[in-house]
All heavy atoms as a GROMACS GRO file, in nm:
protein
  602
    1MET      N    1  -5.495   6.638  -6.554
    1MET     CA    2  -5.637   6.623  -6.538
    1MET      C    3  -5.672   6.639  -6.390
    1MET      O    4  -5.602   6.587  -6.303
    1MET     CB    5  -5.682   6.486  -6.590
    1MET     CG    6  -5.828   6.459  -6.572
    1MET     SD    7  -5.870   6.295  -6.635
    1MET     CE    8  -5.999   6.341  -6.745
    2ASN      N    9  -5.777   6.713  -6.361
    2ASN     CA   10  -5.821   6.733  -6.223
    2ASN      C   11  -5.879   6.606  -6.166
    2ASN      O   12  -5.942   6.528  -6.236
    2ASN     CB   13  -5.927   6.843  -6.217
    2ASN     CG   14  -5.869   6.978  -6.254
    2ASN    OD1   15  -5.751   7.001  -6.236
    2ASN    ND2   16  -5.952   7.065  -6.305
    3LYS      N   17  -5.858   6.590  -6.036
    3LYS     CA   18  -5.915   6.474  -5.968
    3LYS      C   19  -6.059   6.506  -5.930
    3LYS      O   20  -6.084   6.601  -5.857
    3LYS     CB   21  -5.833   6.437  -5.845
    3LYS     CG   22  -5.880   6.311  -5.781
    3LYS     CD   23  -5.784   6.261  -5.677
    3LYS     CE   24  -5.840   6.132  -5.620
    3LYS     NZ   25  -5.745   6.062  -5.541
    4LEU      N   26  -6.151   6.429  -5.979
    4LEU     CA   27  -6.291   6.450  -5.949
    4LEU      C   28  -6.327   6.394  -5.813
    4LEU      O   29  -6.262   6.302  -5.763
    4LEU     CB   30  -6.379   6.383  -6.056
    4LEU     CG   31  -6.357   6.432  -6.199
    4LEU    CD1   32  -6.440   6.348  -6.295
    4LEU    CD2   33  -6.395   6.578  -6.211
    5LYS      N   34  -6.431   6.448  -5.753
    5LYS     CA   35  -6.476   6.399  -5.623
    5LYS      C   36  -6.544   6.264  -5.634
    5LYS      O   37  -6.547   6.188  -5.539
    5LYS     CB   38  -6.570   6.498  -5.557
    5LYS     CG   39  -6.498   6.624  -5.515
    5LYS     CD   40  -6.587   6.714  -5.435
    5LYS     CE   41  -6.508   6.835  -5.394
    5LYS     NZ   42  -6.572   6.912  -5.289
    6LEU      N   43  -6.600   6.236  -5.750
    6LEU     CA   44  -6.665   6.106  -5.772
    6LEU      C   45  -6.572   6.016  -5.848
    6LEU      O   46  -6.504   6.058  -5.940
    6LEU     CB   47  -6.794   6.123  -5.852
    6LEU     CG   48  -6.910   6.194  -5.784
    6LEU    CD1   49  -7.027   6.206  -5.881
    6LEU    CD2   50  -6.953   6.122  -5.659
    7SER      N   51  -6.572   5.891  -5.809
    7SER     CA   52  -6.498   5.792  -5.887
    7SER      C   53  -6.599   5.722  -5.977
    7SER      O   54  -6.710   5.770  -5.995
    7SER     CB   55  -6.428   5.693  -5.794
    7SER     OG   56  -6.523   5.626  -5.715
    8ALA      N   57  -6.564   5.609  -6.028
    8ALA     CA   58  -6.654   5.536  -6.118
    8ALA      C   59  -6.785   5.506  -6.045
    8ALA      O   60  -6.786   5.471  -5.928
    8ALA     CB   61  -6.589   5.407  -6.163
    9ILE      N   62  -6.894   5.522  -6.115
    9ILE     CA   63  -7.025   5.491  -6.060
    9ILE      C   64  -7.049   5.341  -6.076
    9ILE      O   65  -7.041   5.289  -6.187
    9ILE     CB   66  -7.137   5.571  -6.133
    9ILE    CG1   67  -7.107   5.720  -6.130
    9ILE    CG2   68  -7.273   5.538  -6.076
    9ILE    CD1   69  -7.103   5.782  -5.993
   10PRO      N   70  -7.077   5.272  -5.965
   10PRO     CA   71  -7.097   5.127  -5.977
   10PRO      C   72  -7.222   5.095  -6.058
   10PRO      O   73  -7.321   5.167  -6.052
   10PRO     CB   74  -7.112   5.080  -5.833
   10PRO     CG   75  -7.149   5.202  -5.756
   10PRO     CD   76  -7.093   5.320  -5.830
   11ASP      N   77  -7.213   4.988  -6.132
   11ASP     CA   78  -7.327   4.942  -6.210
   11ASP      C   79  -7.412   4.857  -6.118
   11ASP      O   80  -7.380   4.744  -6.087
   11ASP     CB   81  -7.279   4.860  -6.330
   11ASP     CG   82  -7.392   4.812  -6.418
   11ASP    OD1   83  -7.508   4.855  -6.398
   11ASP    OD2   84  -7.367   4.730  -6.509
   12ASP      N   85  -7.523   4.915  -6.069
   12ASP     CA   86  -7.606   4.841  -5.976
   12ASP      C   87  -7.732   4.788  -6.041
   12ASP      O   88  -7.830   4.757  -5.976
   12ASP     CB   89  -7.640   4.925  -5.853
   12ASP     CG   90  -7.709   5.055  -5.887
   12ASP    OD1   91  -7.724   5.086  -6.007
   12ASP    OD2   92  -7.749   5.127  -5.794
   13LYS      N   93  -7.726   4.779  -6.173
   13LYS     CA   94  -7.837   4.721  -6.248
   13LYS      C   95  -7.841   4.571  -6.217
   13LYS      O   96  -7.738   4.505  -6.217
   13LYS     CB   97  -7.814   4.745  -6.397
   13LYS     CG   98  -7.924   4.698  -6.487
   13LYS     CD   99  -7.892   4.741  -6.629
   13LYS     CE  100  -7.922   4.630  -6.725
   13LYS     NZ  101  -7.883   4.661  -6.860
   14PRO      N  102  -7.958   4.516  -6.187
   14PRO     CA  103  -7.965   4.373  -6.159
   14PRO      C  104  -7.909   4.289  -6.275
   14PRO      O  105  -7.921   4.326  -6.391
   14PRO     CB  106  -8.115   4.346  -6.142
   14PRO     CG  107  -8.175   4.477  -6.111
   14PRO     CD  108  -8.090   4.580  -6.180
   15VAL      N  109  -7.848   4.181  -6.238
   15VAL     CA  110  -7.792   4.089  -6.336
   15VAL      C  111  -7.875   3.963  -6.334
   15VAL      O  112  -7.897   3.903  -6.228
   15VAL     CB  113  -7.645   4.056  -6.302
   15VAL    CG1  114  -7.589   3.954  -6.398
   15VAL    CG2  115  -7.562   4.183  -6.300
   16LYS      N  116  -7.924   3.922  -6.448
   16LYS     CA  117  -8.005   3.802  -6.455
   16LYS      C  118  -7.914   3.682  -6.484
   16LYS      O  119  -7.832   3.685  -6.573
   16LYS     CB  120  -8.109   3.815  -6.567
   16LYS     CG  121  -8.205   3.699  -6.573
   16LYS     CD  122  -8.317   3.725  -6.669
   16LYS     CE  123  -8.418   3.613  -6.659
   16LYS     NZ  124  -8.543   3.647  -6.722
   17ILE      N  125  -7.930   3.580  -6.401
   17ILE     CA  126  -7.856   3.457  -6.424
   17ILE      C  127  -7.954   3.341  -6.427
   17ILE      O  128  -8.064   3.350  -6.372
   17ILE     CB  129  -7.748   3.432  -6.316
   17ILE    CG1  130  -7.811   3.416  -6.177
   17ILE    CG2  131  -7.644   3.542  -6.314
   17ILE    CD1  132  -7.714   3.370  -6.071
   18THR      N  133  -7.913   3.237  -6.493
   18THR     CA  134  -7.993   3.116  -6.497
   18THR      C  135  -7.909   3.005  -6.434
   18THR      O  136  -7.792   2.992  -6.464
   18THR     CB  137  -8.026   3.079  -6.644
   18THR    OG1  138  -8.096   3.188  -6.703
   18THR    CG2  139  -8.110   2.955  -6.651
   19LEU      N  140  -7.971   2.929  -6.345
   19LEU     CA  141  -7.899   2.820  -6.285
   19LEU      C  142  -7.990   2.700  -6.269
   19LEU      O  143  -8.112   2.712  -6.268
   19LEU     CB  144  -7.842   2.861  -6.148
   19LEU     CG  145  -7.943   2.883  -6.037
   19LEU    CD1  146  -7.888   2.822  -5.910
   19LEU    CD2  147  -7.967   3.030  -6.019
   20GLU      N  148  -7.929   2.588  -6.261
   20GLU     CA  149  -8.002   2.464  -6.238
   20GLU      C  150  -7.977   2.422  -6.094
   20GLU      O  151  -7.865   2.422  -6.047
   20GLU     CB  152  -7.953   2.355  -6.333
   20GLU     CG  153  -7.989   2.382  -6.477
   20GLU     CD  154  -7.948   2.269  -6.571
   20GLU    OE1  155  -7.927   2.156  -6.521
   20GLU    OE2  156  -7.938   2.294  -6.690
   21LEU      N  157  -8.086   2.388  -6.027
   21LEU     CA  158  -8.076   2.341  -5.890
   21LEU      C  159  -8.107   2.192  -5.887
   21LEU      O  160  -8.195   2.146  -5.959
   21LEU     CB  161  -8.178   2.412  -5.801
   21LEU     CG  162  -8.165   2.562  -5.787
   21LEU    CD1  163  -8.282   2.617  -5.706
   21LEU    CD2  164  -8.034   2.598  -5.720
   22PRO      N  165  -8.039   2.118  -5.801
   22PRO     CA  166  -8.079   1.979  -5.784
   22PRO      C  167  -8.223   1.976  -5.730
   22PRO      O  168  -8.265   2.064  -5.655
   22PRO     CB  169  -7.980   1.927  -5.679
   22PRO     CG  170  -7.864   2.022  -5.682
   22PRO     CD  171  -7.922   2.154  -5.721
   23ALA      N  172  -8.298   1.876  -5.771
   23ALA     CA  173  -8.438   1.865  -5.731
   23ALA      C  174  -8.456   1.873  -5.579
   23ALA      O  175  -8.546   1.943  -5.532
   23ALA     CB  176  -8.500   1.737  -5.787
   24PRO      N  177  -8.371   1.807  -5.498
   24PRO     CA  178  -8.390   1.818  -5.353
   24PRO      C  179  -8.375   1.961  -5.301
   24PRO      O  180  -8.445   2.002  -5.210
   24PRO     CB  181  -8.283   1.726  -5.295
   24PRO     CG  182  -8.250   1.629  -5.404
   24PRO     CD  183  -8.268   1.707  -5.531
   25VAL      N  184  -8.284   2.037  -5.361
   25VAL     CA  185  -8.264   2.176  -5.318
   25VAL      C  186  -8.388   2.258  -5.353
   25VAL      O  187  -8.436   2.338  -5.273
   25VAL     CB  188  -8.137   2.237  -5.382
   25VAL    CG1  189  -8.127   2.386  -5.352
   25VAL    CG2  190  -8.013   2.164  -5.334
   26PHE      N  191  -8.444   2.235  -5.472
   26PHE     CA  192  -8.565   2.308  -5.511
   26PHE      C  193  -8.682   2.272  -5.419
   26PHE      O  194  -8.757   2.359  -5.376
   26PHE     CB  195  -8.602   2.282  -5.657
   26PHE     CG  196  -8.720   2.363  -5.701
   26PHE    CD1  197  -8.708   2.500  -5.719
   26PHE    CD2  198  -8.843   2.303  -5.722
   26PHE    CE1  199  -8.818   2.576  -5.758
   26PHE    CE2  200  -8.953   2.378  -5.760
   26PHE     CZ  201  -8.940   2.516  -5.779
   27ARG      N  202  -8.694   2.144  -5.385
   27ARG     CA  203  -8.801   2.104  -5.292
   27ARG      C  204  -8.782   2.169  -5.156
   27ARG      O  205  -8.878   2.211  -5.092
   27ARG     CB  206  -8.807   1.952  -5.280
   27ARG     CG  207  -8.866   1.885  -5.404
   27ARG     CD  208  -8.895   1.737  -5.380
   27ARG     NE  209  -8.775   1.657  -5.356
   27ARG     CZ  210  -8.703   1.598  -5.452
   27ARG    NH1  211  -8.739   1.610  -5.579
   27ARG    NH2  212  -8.598   1.526  -5.421
   28ASP      N  213  -8.658   2.180  -5.112
   28ASP     CA  214  -8.631   2.248  -4.985
   28ASP      C  215  -8.668   2.396  -4.994
   28ASP      O  216  -8.721   2.452  -4.898
   28ASP     CB  217  -8.484   2.234  -4.945
   28ASP     CG  218  -8.451   2.095  -4.892
   28ASP    OD1  219  -8.544   2.018  -4.862
   28ASP    OD2  220  -8.330   2.063  -4.883
   29LEU      N  221  -8.641   2.459  -5.107
   29LEU     CA  222  -8.683   2.599  -5.125
   29LEU      C  223  -8.834   2.612  -5.119
   29LEU      O  224  -8.887   2.706  -5.058
   29LEU     CB  225  -8.632   2.654  -5.259
   29LEU     CG  226  -8.490   2.707  -5.264
   29LEU    CD1  227  -8.453   2.743  -5.407
   29LEU    CD2  228  -8.472   2.826  -5.173
   30GLN      N  229  -8.905   2.520  -5.182
   30GLN     CA  230  -9.051   2.521  -5.178
   30GLN      C  231  -9.100   2.504  -5.034
   30GLN      O  232  -9.191   2.575  -4.990
   30GLN     CB  233  -9.109   2.412  -5.267
   30GLN     CG  234  -9.092   2.439  -5.414
   30GLN     CD  235  -9.139   2.323  -5.499
   30GLN    OE1  236  -9.104   2.207  -5.473
   30GLN    NE2  237  -9.218   2.353  -5.601
   31ALA      N  238  -9.040   2.411  -4.961
   31ALA     CA  239  -9.079   2.389  -4.822
   31ALA      C  240  -9.048   2.512  -4.738
   31ALA      O  241  -9.129   2.552  -4.653
   31ALA     CB  242  -9.005   2.266  -4.766
   32TYR      N  243  -8.934   2.573  -4.761
   32TYR     CA  244  -8.897   2.694  -4.686
   32TYR      C  245  -8.999   2.804  -4.713
   32TYR      O  246  -9.042   2.875  -4.620
   32TYR     CB  247  -8.756   2.738  -4.727
   32TYR     CG  248  -8.694   2.837  -4.631
   32TYR    CD1  249  -8.602   2.796  -4.536
   32TYR    CD2  250  -8.729   2.972  -4.634
   32TYR    CE1  251  -8.545   2.886  -4.447
   32TYR    CE2  252  -8.672   3.062  -4.546
   32TYR     CZ  253  -8.581   3.019  -4.453
   32TYR     OH  254  -8.525   3.108  -4.366
   33ALA      N  255  -9.038   2.821  -4.839
   33ALA     CA  256  -9.136   2.924  -4.875
   33ALA      C  257  -9.269   2.899  -4.804
   33ALA      O  258  -9.332   2.992  -4.754
   33ALA     CB  259  -9.156   2.928  -5.026
   34ALA      N  260  -9.311   2.773  -4.796
   34ALA     CA  261  -9.437   2.740  -4.730
   34ALA      C  262  -9.428   2.768  -4.580
   34ALA      O  263  -9.521   2.824  -4.520
   34ALA     CB  264  -9.471   2.593  -4.754
   35ILE      N  265  -9.316   2.733  -4.519
   35ILE     CA  266  -9.297   2.758  -4.375
   35ILE      C  267  -9.292   2.908  -4.348
   35ILE      O  268  -9.350   2.958  -4.251
   35ILE     CB  269  -9.171   2.686  -4.324
   35ILE    CG1  270  -9.192   2.534  -4.331
   35ILE    CG2  271  -9.134   2.731  -4.183
   35ILE    CD1  272  -9.065   2.453  -4.313
   36LEU      N  273  -9.225   2.981  -4.436
   36LEU     CA  274  -9.216   3.126  -4.422
   36LEU      C  275  -9.355   3.189  -4.431
   36LEU      O  276  -9.388   3.280  -4.354
   36LEU     CB  277  -9.124   3.183  -4.531
   36LEU     CG  278  -9.098   3.333  -4.528
   36LEU    CD1  279  -9.025   3.373  -4.400
   36LEU    CD2  280  -9.014   3.372  -4.649
   37ALA      N  281  -9.437   3.140  -4.522
   37ALA     CA  282  -9.574   3.192  -4.536
   37ALA      C  283  -9.653   3.169  -4.408
   37ALA      O  284  -9.724   3.260  -4.361
   37ALA     CB  285  -9.644   3.127  -4.654
   38LYS      N  286  -9.641   3.050  -4.349
   38LYS     CA  287  -9.712   3.020  -4.224
   38LYS      C  288  -9.663   3.110  -4.111
   38LYS      O  289  -9.742   3.159  -4.030
   38LYS     CB  290  -9.694   2.874  -4.185
   38LYS     CG  291  -9.774   2.778  -4.270
   38LYS     CD  292  -9.749   2.634  -4.226
   38LYS     CE  293  -9.815   2.537  -4.322
   38LYS     NZ  294  -9.783   2.398  -4.288
   39ALA      N  295  -9.532   3.131  -4.106
   39ALA     CA  296  -9.474   3.216  -4.002
   39ALA      C  297  -9.519   3.361  -4.015
   39ALA      O  298  -9.523   3.434  -3.917
   39ALA     CB  299  -9.322   3.208  -4.006
   40ASN      N  300  -9.554   3.401  -4.138
   40ASN     CA  301  -9.598   3.538  -4.162
   40ASN      C  302  -9.750   3.550  -4.165
   40ASN      O  303  -9.805   3.638  -4.229
   40ASN     CB  304  -9.538   3.591  -4.293
   40ASN     CG  305  -9.390   3.615  -4.283
   40ASN    OD1  306  -9.339   3.644  -4.176
   40ASN    ND2  307  -9.319   3.602  -4.393
   41GLY      N  308  -9.817   3.460  -4.099
   41GLY     CA  309  -9.962   3.470  -4.088
   41GLY      C  310 -10.040   3.399  -4.195
   41GLY      O  311 -10.156   3.433  -4.220
   42GLY      N  312  -9.980   3.302  -4.262
   42GLY     CA  313 -10.052   3.223  -4.360
   42GLY      C  314 -10.074   3.291  -4.494
   42GLY      O  315 -10.161   3.250  -4.568
   43THR      N  316  -9.997   3.394  -4.523
   43THR     CA  317 -10.009   3.458  -4.654
   43THR      C  318  -9.960   3.362  -4.761
   43THR      O  319  -9.903   3.257  -4.731
   43THR     CB  320  -9.928   3.588  -4.659
   43THR    OG1  321  -9.791   3.558  -4.634
   43THR    CG2  322  -9.977   3.688  -4.556
   44ALA      N  323  -9.980   3.397  -4.885
   44ALA     CA  324  -9.936   3.311  -4.996
   44ALA      C  325  -9.785   3.290  -4.989
   44ALA      O  326  -9.710   3.381  -4.956
   44ALA     CB  327  -9.975   3.374  -5.129
   45SER      N  328  -9.742   3.170  -5.022
   45SER     CA  329  -9.600   3.139  -5.024
   45SER      C  330  -9.530   3.221  -5.130
   45SER      O  331  -9.579   3.232  -5.242
   45SER     CB  332  -9.578   2.990  -5.054
   45SER     OG  333  -9.631   2.910  -4.953
   46PRO      N  334  -9.413   3.275  -5.096
   46PRO     CA  335  -9.337   3.347  -5.199
   46PRO      C  336  -9.284   3.248  -5.304
   46PRO      O  337  -9.269   3.129  -5.275
   46PRO     CB  338  -9.222   3.411  -5.122
   46PRO     CG  339  -9.210   3.333  -4.997
   46PRO     CD  340  -9.345   3.276  -4.968
   47GLU      N  341  -9.261   3.297  -5.422
   47GLU     CA  342  -9.199   3.218  -5.528
   47GLU      C  343  -9.065   3.167  -5.475
   47GLU      O  344  -8.986   3.246  -5.422
   47GLU     CB  345  -9.178   3.307  -5.651
   47GLU     CG  346  -9.104   3.244  -5.764
   47GLU     CD  347  -9.192   3.153  -5.846
   47GLU    OE1  348  -9.314   3.175  -5.849
   47GLU    OE2  349  -9.136   3.061  -5.906
   48PRO      N  350  -9.036   3.037  -5.483
   48PRO     CA  351  -8.910   2.985  -5.429
   48PRO      C  352  -8.787   3.059  -5.481
   48PRO      O  353  -8.692   3.082  -5.406
   48PRO     CB  354  -8.910   2.838  -5.472
   48PRO     CG  355  -9.054   2.803  -5.483
   48PRO     CD  356  -9.121   2.928  -5.534
   49GLY      N  357  -8.789   3.099  -5.608
   49GLY     CA  358  -8.675   3.171  -5.663
   49GLY      C  359  -8.650   3.304  -5.596
   49GLY      O  360  -8.536   3.352  -5.592
   50LYS      N  361  -8.754   3.365  -5.538
   50LYS     CA  362  -8.739   3.494  -5.470
   50LYS      C  363  -8.663   3.480  -5.338
   50LYS      O  364  -8.619   3.579  -5.281
   50LYS     CB  365  -8.876   3.556  -5.442
   50LYS     CG  366  -8.957   3.587  -5.564
   50LYS     CD  367  -8.916   3.717  -5.622
   50LYS     CE  368  -9.008   3.752  -5.738
   50LYS     NZ  369  -8.970   3.872  -5.802
   51LEU      N  370  -8.648   3.358  -5.289
   51LEU     CA  371  -8.576   3.335  -5.164
   51LEU      C  372  -8.425   3.330  -5.184
   51LEU      O  373  -8.349   3.350  -5.089
   51LEU     CB  374  -8.622   3.203  -5.101
   51LEU     CG  375  -8.769   3.192  -5.064
   51LEU    CD1  376  -8.798   3.051  -5.015
   51LEU    CD2  377  -8.808   3.294  -4.961
   52ILE      N  378  -8.382   3.304  -5.306
   52ILE     CA  379  -8.240   3.279  -5.330
   52ILE      C  380  -8.153   3.401  -5.298
   52ILE      O  381  -8.053   3.390  -5.229
   52ILE     CB  382  -8.218   3.229  -5.474
   52ILE    CG1  383  -8.287   3.093  -5.491
   52ILE    CG2  384  -8.070   3.219  -5.506
   52ILE    CD1  385  -8.291   3.042  -5.634
   53VAL      N  386  -8.192   3.519  -5.347
   53VAL     CA  387  -8.109   3.638  -5.324
   53VAL      C  388  -8.096   3.670  -5.175
   53VAL      O  389  -7.984   3.687  -5.125
   53VAL     CB  390  -8.162   3.759  -5.404
   53VAL    CG1  391  -8.092   3.888  -5.362
   53VAL    CG2  392  -8.145   3.735  -5.553
   54PRO      N  393  -8.208   3.677  -5.098
   54PRO     CA  394  -8.189   3.706  -4.955
   54PRO      C  395  -8.109   3.598  -4.882
   54PRO      O  396  -8.034   3.628  -4.789
   54PRO     CB  397  -8.330   3.715  -4.899
   54PRO     CG  398  -8.424   3.707  -5.012
   54PRO     CD  399  -8.348   3.674  -5.134
   55MET      N  400  -8.122   3.473  -4.926
   55MET     CA  401  -8.045   3.366  -4.863
   55MET      C  402  -7.896   3.384  -4.890
   55MET      O  403  -7.814   3.369  -4.798
   55MET     CB  404  -8.092   3.230  -4.912
   55MET     CG  405  -8.224   3.188  -4.857
   55MET     SD  406  -8.272   3.028  -4.926
   55MET     CE  407  -8.399   2.980  -4.810
   56ILE      N  408  -7.861   3.416  -5.012
   56ILE     CA  409  -7.720   3.437  -5.045
   56ILE      C  410  -7.666   3.559  -4.971
   56ILE      O  411  -7.555   3.556  -4.917
   56ILE     CB  412  -7.700   3.450  -5.198
   56ILE    CG1  413  -7.730   3.317  -5.266
   56ILE    CG2  414  -7.558   3.498  -5.230
   56ILE    CD1  415  -7.733   3.323  -5.417
   57GLN      N  416  -7.746   3.668  -4.966
   57GLN     CA  417  -7.702   3.787  -4.894
   57GLN      C  418  -7.678   3.755  -4.747
   57GLN      O  419  -7.577   3.796  -4.690
   57GLN     CB  420  -7.807   3.898  -4.906
   57GLN     CG  421  -7.812   3.959  -5.044
   57GLN     CD  422  -7.928   4.057  -5.061
   57GLN    OE1  423  -8.033   4.041  -5.000
   57GLN    NE2  424  -7.906   4.157  -5.144
   58ARG      N  425  -7.770   3.683  -4.684
   58ARG     CA  426  -7.756   3.649  -4.542
   58ARG      C  427  -7.635   3.560  -4.522
   58ARG      O  428  -7.560   3.577  -4.427
   58ARG     CB  429  -7.884   3.580  -4.495
   58ARG     CG  430  -7.881   3.520  -4.358
   58ARG     CD  431  -7.917   3.605  -4.240
   58ARG     NE  432  -8.018   3.704  -4.254
   58ARG     CZ  433  -8.134   3.705  -4.192
   58ARG    NH1  434  -8.167   3.604  -4.114
   58ARG    NH2  435  -8.217   3.804  -4.204
   59PHE      N  436  -7.616   3.464  -4.612
   59PHE     CA  437  -7.501   3.373  -4.601
   59PHE      C  438  -7.370   3.451  -4.608
   59PHE      O  439  -7.282   3.435  -4.523
   59PHE     CB  440  -7.507   3.269  -4.713
   59PHE     CG  441  -7.384   3.183  -4.720
   59PHE    CD1  442  -7.368   3.076  -4.633
   59PHE    CD2  443  -7.284   3.209  -4.811
   59PHE    CE1  444  -7.254   2.996  -4.638
   59PHE    CE2  445  -7.170   3.130  -4.818
   59PHE     CZ  446  -7.155   3.023  -4.731
   60MET      N  447  -7.356   3.539  -4.708
   60MET     CA  448  -7.231   3.613  -4.722
   60MET      C  449  -7.210   3.711  -4.607
   60MET      O  450  -7.097   3.730  -4.561
   60MET     CB  451  -7.227   3.686  -4.857
   60MET     CG  452  -7.210   3.591  -4.973
   60MET     SD  453  -7.174   3.667  -5.133
   60MET     CE  454  -7.312   3.774  -5.156
   61ALA      N  455  -7.318   3.772  -4.558
   61ALA     CA  456  -7.306   3.866  -4.447
   61ALA      C  457  -7.262   3.796  -4.319
   61ALA      O  458  -7.197   3.856  -4.234
   61ALA     CB  459  -7.438   3.938  -4.425
   62SER      N  460  -7.296   3.669  -4.305
   62SER     CA  461  -7.261   3.596  -4.182
   62SER      C  462  -7.130   3.517  -4.193
   62SER      O  463  -7.086   3.458  -4.095
   62SER     CB  464  -7.375   3.500  -4.144
   62SER     OG  465  -7.387   3.398  -4.241
   63ASP      N  466  -7.068   3.519  -4.309
   63ASP     CA  467  -6.942   3.447  -4.329
   63ASP      C  468  -6.826   3.538  -4.288
   63ASP      O  469  -6.786   3.627  -4.362
   63ASP     CB  470  -6.930   3.404  -4.475
   63ASP     CG  471  -6.810   3.313  -4.499
   63ASP    OD1  472  -6.704   3.333  -4.435
   63ASP    OD2  473  -6.822   3.223  -4.583
   64ARG      N  474  -6.774   3.515  -4.168
   64ARG     CA  475  -6.670   3.603  -4.114
   64ARG      C  476  -6.541   3.601  -4.197
   64ARG      O  477  -6.476   3.703  -4.214
   64ARG     CB  478  -6.641   3.567  -3.970
   64ARG     CG  479  -6.754   3.601  -3.878
   64ARG     CD  480  -6.720   3.567  -3.735
   64ARG     NE  481  -6.832   3.606  -3.649
   64ARG     CZ  482  -6.842   3.568  -3.525
   64ARG    NH1  483  -6.752   3.490  -3.471
   64ARG    NH2  484  -6.945   3.608  -3.452
   65ALA      N  485  -6.504   3.483  -4.245
   65ALA     CA  486  -6.382   3.474  -4.325
   65ALA      C  487  -6.396   3.555  -4.453
   65ALA      O  488  -6.303   3.624  -4.495
   65ALA     CB  489  -6.349   3.329  -4.356
   66PHE      N  490  -6.512   3.548  -4.516
   66PHE     CA  491  -6.537   3.626  -4.637
   66PHE      C  492  -6.528   3.775  -4.607
   66PHE      O  493  -6.461   3.850  -4.678
   66PHE     CB  494  -6.674   3.591  -4.696
   66PHE     CG  495  -6.718   3.680  -4.808
   66PHE    CD1  496  -6.657   3.673  -4.933
   66PHE    CD2  497  -6.820   3.772  -4.789
   66PHE    CE1  498  -6.697   3.756  -5.036
   66PHE    CE2  499  -6.860   3.856  -4.892
   66PHE     CZ  500  -6.799   3.847  -5.015
   67SER      N  501  -6.596   3.819  -4.500
   67SER     CA  502  -6.597   3.961  -4.465
   67SER      C  503  -6.456   4.012  -4.434
   67SER      O  504  -6.417   4.120  -4.480
   67SER     CB  505  -6.687   3.986  -4.344
   67SER     OG  506  -6.820   3.954  -4.375
   68LYS      N  507  -6.380   3.933  -4.360
   68LYS     CA  508  -6.244   3.974  -4.324
   68LYS      C  509  -6.155   3.984  -4.448
   68LYS      O  510  -6.084   4.082  -4.467
   68LYS     CB  511  -6.184   3.873  -4.225
   68LYS     CG  512  -6.045   3.908  -4.181
   68LYS     CD  513  -5.992   3.806  -4.082
   68LYS     CE  514  -5.850   3.840  -4.041
   68LYS     NZ  515  -5.795   3.740  -3.950
   69THR      N  516  -6.162   3.884  -4.533
   69THR     CA  517  -6.081   3.885  -4.655
   69THR      C  518  -6.120   4.001  -4.746
   69THR      O  519  -6.035   4.069  -4.802
   69THR     CB  520  -6.095   3.751  -4.730
   69THR    OG1  521  -6.056   3.645  -4.641
   69THR    CG2  522  -6.009   3.749  -4.854
   70ARG      N  523  -6.248   4.026  -4.757
   70ARG     CA  524  -6.296   4.135  -4.842
   70ARG      C  525  -6.246   4.270  -4.790
   70ARG      O  526  -6.204   4.355  -4.866
   70ARG     CB  527  -6.447   4.132  -4.850
   70ARG     CG  528  -6.501   4.226  -4.953
   70ARG     CD  529  -6.644   4.196  -4.980
   70ARG     NE  530  -6.689   4.278  -5.090
   70ARG     CZ  531  -6.813   4.300  -5.120
   70ARG    NH1  532  -6.909   4.244  -5.050
   70ARG    NH2  533  -6.846   4.376  -5.220
   71ARG      N  534  -6.253   4.289  -4.658
   71ARG     CA  535  -6.203   4.414  -4.600
   71ARG      C  536  -6.054   4.431  -4.626
   71ARG      O  537  -6.007   4.540  -4.658
   71ARG     CB  538  -6.230   4.417  -4.449
   71ARG     CG  539  -6.368   4.460  -4.411
   71ARG     CD  540  -6.379   4.490  -4.262
   71ARG     NE  541  -6.326   4.386  -4.176
   71ARG     CZ  542  -6.394   4.281  -4.131
   71ARG    NH1  543  -6.520   4.264  -4.165
   71ARG    NH2  544  -6.337   4.192  -4.053
   72GLN      N  545  -5.978   4.322  -4.612
   72GLN     CA  546  -5.834   4.329  -4.634
   72GLN      C  547  -5.802   4.361  -4.780
   72GLN      O  548  -5.713   4.439  -4.808
   72GLN     CB  549  -5.769   4.197  -4.595
   72GLN     CG  550  -5.767   4.173  -4.447
   72GLN     CD  551  -5.721   4.034  -4.409
   72GLN    OE1  552  -5.713   3.946  -4.494
   72GLN    NE2  553  -5.691   4.015  -4.282
   73GLU      N  554  -5.877   4.303  -4.872
   73GLU     CA  555  -5.851   4.328  -5.015
   73GLU      C  556  -5.892   4.467  -5.057
   73GLU      O  557  -5.836   4.523  -5.150
   73GLU     CB  558  -5.923   4.224  -5.099
   73GLU     CG  559  -5.860   4.086  -5.088
   73GLU     CD  560  -5.930   3.981  -5.172
   73GLU    OE1  561  -6.031   4.013  -5.237
   73GLU    OE2  562  -5.882   3.867  -5.171
   74ASN      N  563  -5.989   4.527  -4.987
   74ASN     CA  564  -6.036   4.661  -5.022
   74ASN      C  565  -5.970   4.770  -4.940
   74ASN      O  566  -6.002   4.886  -4.956
   74ASN     CB  567  -6.190   4.669  -5.006
   74ASN     CG  568  -6.261   4.587  -5.110
   74ASN    OD1  569  -6.212   4.565  -5.219
   74ASN    ND2  570  -6.381   4.542  -5.076
   75ALA      N  571  -5.878   4.730  -4.850
   75ALA     CA  572  -5.810   4.830  -4.767
   75ALA      C  573  -5.720   4.916  -4.854
   75ALA      O  574  -5.655   4.868  -4.946
   75ALA     CB  575  -5.728   4.759  -4.659
   76PRO      N  576  -5.715   5.047  -4.826
   76PRO     CA  577  -5.627   5.134  -4.903
   76PRO      C  578  -5.480   5.097  -4.878
   76PRO      O  579  -5.443   5.057  -4.769
   76PRO     CB  580  -5.658   5.274  -4.850
   76PRO     CG  581  -5.735   5.257  -4.725
   76PRO     CD  582  -5.789   5.117  -4.724
   77VAL      N  583  -5.401   5.109  -4.979
   77VAL     CA  584  -5.258   5.077  -4.971
   77VAL      C  585  -5.188   5.193  -4.902
   77VAL      O  586  -5.204   5.308  -4.941
   77VAL     CB  587  -5.200   5.052  -5.111
   77VAL    CG1  588  -5.051   5.026  -5.102
   77VAL    CG2  589  -5.271   4.936  -5.179
   78GLN      N  590  -5.112   5.163  -4.798
   78GLN     CA  591  -5.036   5.264  -4.727
   78GLN      C  592  -4.907   5.292  -4.804
   78GLN      O  593  -4.837   5.200  -4.842
   78GLN     CB  594  -5.003   5.216  -4.584
   78GLN     CG  595  -5.124   5.186  -4.499
   78GLN     CD  596  -5.194   5.313  -4.454
   78GLN    OE1  597  -5.132   5.413  -4.430
   78GLN    NE2  598  -5.326   5.306  -4.443
   79GLY      N  599  -4.877   5.416  -4.826
   79GLY     CA  600  -4.756   5.442  -4.903
   79GLY      C  601  -4.702   5.568  -4.877
   79GLY      O  602  -4.637   5.645  -4.850
   0.00000   0.00000   0.00000
C-alpha cells in the first residue's frame, strides 16, 4: 500500500461534557465574568460557563511540566 501524504484527520468536532462545580467555584466564575465585563468597558457579563474553556487552555499552555512531557511523548522515535 502506498504511503499517503495525509495521516488520520483529527476529529476536531467539539465534545460536550457535563460537570458539577462546587458552589464556591461557580460563584468565583460569576465574579470573574463580572470583573471581565467591567474591564472590557462594562459590556454584559459573559456566561460563566463560557470562561471554562479559555481558562483550561490558558492553564495547560502555561504548565511547563505538561508541555515538556507532551513534547517528549510526541517526539518521533529515532531508529
